[in-house]
C-alpha positions, -999 to 999 in steps of 0.1 A, spaced: 403 -527 326 424 -544 353 458 -555 342 471 -584 363 504 -586 346 524 -573 317 523 -608 302 485 -603 298 493 -576 272 516 -599 252 491 -627 255 462 -605 242 483 -596 212 492 -632 205 455 -641 207 446 -616 180 433 -589 203 457 -562 189 435 -532 197 430 -544 233 468 -550 237 475 -514 225 450 -500 249 463 -521 278 499 -510 271 489 -473 271 472 -477 305 502 -497 317 526 -469 308 504 -445 328 507 -465 360 545 -459 363 552 -496 363 587 -510 359 585 -516 322 621 -528 319 618 -557 343 584 -566 328 599 -567 293 627 -591 304 602 -613 323 580 -615 292 609 -623 270 619 -652 293 583 -665 292 575 -661 255 610 -661 240 632 -631 233 625 -629 196 587 -634 198 584 -609 226 605 -582 209 586 -586 177 553 -581 195 566 -551 215 578 -535 183 544 -540 167 529 -523 198 552 -493 192 576 -499 222 608 -481 213 641 -498 207 656 -478 235 631 -491 260 638 -527 249 676 -523 249 676 -506 283 655 -533 298 681 -560 289 709 -537 297 695 -532 332 683 -567 340 698 -593 316 730 -582 300 739 -617 288 712 -614 262 718 -578 252 737 -587 220 710 -611 209 684 -583 215 703 -558 194 707 -583 166 670 -590 166 662 -553 165 687 -546 137 676 -576 115 639 -572 118 635 -535 116 
């Protein structure tokens, strides 16, 4: 399966294709992509809260999510931590 963008994984999950989204995410991890930057870009597109909730349902660790915002978008780091604490 060809992954054109990380957002395709998030979109697959939103469209109810949860099994496909998990499979795509696993293959995405295996390609040594820059997950941190992709997380931030998806959060900007779909909204921080929505994106984080989906990533957590896809078993992305809190550490990966926090590090992404720490590296690329520190102004939203507090909001990300609050979402992670309140929802899980």
